[in-house]
N, C-alpha and C positions, 0 to 999 in steps of 0.2 A: 604617432603611428608612422613608421618609415614606409616609404613607397617601395613596393616589391620590384619595381622596374628600374628606377634610377637611384634608389636608396636615399632620396631626399628625406630629411628628418621630420617633415611635417606633412599633413594632409588635411583637407577639410571634408566634413560630413555633408554629403549631398542629400541623402535620404536614410531614414531609420524605420525599421519595422520589427515587430515581435516575431520570434521564430520558435519552433519546437514547443508548441502549446504554452507559450508565454514564459518559458524558462530560459530564453535567450533573446538576443537582439542582433538583427542583421543590419549592417550599415554599408551604404554605398559611399565610397570616398573618392576624392579626386586630388591628385598631386598638383600643387601650384607650380612646380618646376617643369615636369614633362606633360602635364595635363591629362595623363591617362587615368582611367577609373579602375577601381578594384573594390572587392567586397570583403568585409571582415565580419566575423560572427563572434559575439561575446556571449559566453555561456555562464549562467549563474551556477556555481558549484554547490553541491550539498554533500556533506560528509556525515558518515555514521560512526559514532564512537562506540566500539565494542566494549563488553565488560572487562576485557583484558587491558583496555586502554588504547588498543590499536585503532587507528582511524582509517577508514576506507571510503571510497566514493559510494553514494547511494546508487543502488542498482535495481531497476524494475525487474530485471531477469531473476535476481535472487529472491525477490518477493514472490514472483510467479513460481519459482522452483519450490519454495517452502510451502506455498499454499497448494500447489499441485499434489503434494504428498497427502495433504489432508482431504483433498477432493478425489482421491483415487477411488474409482468405482462409483462415483456420484455423477449425476447428469449435469456436469458443468463443462462447457466447451472452452477452447483457448481464447476466444474473443472475450468471454466473461472474465477470464483470468487477467487478460491484458487490461481490461477496463478497471478491474479491482486494483491492479498495480498502479494505474494512473491515479485513481482516487487516493490510494495510500500516499503516493508522492505529493499530491496536492495538499493533503492534510498535514504531512510532515513539513512541507515548505511554508504552510500557513503559520507554523510555530514561530517563524521569523528569525531563526538563527542559522548560520551556515554550518554548524555542527550540531547533530542531534544524537542523543543516546539511543542505542539499539532498542532499549526498552520502549522508548516513545514510538519507534517504528512498529513494534509489536502491538502497542495500544491502538495506533492508527489503523492497523490491519483488522483488528477484531470487529469493528463496526461494519465495514463493507462485507466482510466474510459472513457475518451473522445474517446480513440481508441476502447474500448470495445463496447460502445453503446452511441450514442449521446443523446438520450432521457434520459437515466439514468444519463448521465453527466449533463444535464440541471436541472434535478430534484435535484441532489446532490449539484450542484453549487448554485442553488437558495436558498438553506438553508445555505450552508457553507459561501457564499458571501453575505447573508442577502439581497436578492432581495426584494425590497419594492414596485415595480410598474410594470406595463406591459412594460414600457420603458426599465427596467432592463432586462427583458426577451428578448425584441426585440433587444437590444444591443448585448446580448450574442448570439442570433441566427444569427445576422449579422456577428459577428466574425466567427462563425462556417461556415457560407456560404462563407465568404471570404477565409477561410483556404481551403475549398474544391474547390474554384474557381467558385462556383455557382453565378449566377446573379439572381436577383429578377425579375421574369417575369413581363412585363407590363400588366396591365389589358386589356382584350380584349375590343375593342370599341363596344359600344352598337349599335345595328341596330335601325335606325329610321324608323318608318313606314311612308310611303308617301301616302298621300291621294290626289287623283285627284278630283278636284271639278268642 
């Protein structure tokens, strides 16, 4: 690491700490030539590979924007969306590769969104999993009910009118 003050080609690390929720490292360095100190930040990059093959940096803001549409009209606040985006990033980073297919980001998003709001989950899943019919929705709802332990109530029997003649 070159010293930003005297341009000496070397420096020594004085202190290291994690930064940005563990996604980076801050290092205090000292130049052996001029003895001035400076800070460097090393960020671990995470890239998303789109279906088209284009690679772009992972963005929590894009996760929030996509989920915000599914949460429109639902009782979900911005703090909950920010937390969801953080959870998604943590799950994607846990995969352990610097480049992740966009499909994996979507899969990492479904779990936290399911916990946040079931209606928003169904909205997002219907687009993400390309629902094509009412049966697709019914199957997804049946899975949600099974996970909750809900049973589908039997329809109430209709009362027959009796006429005496």
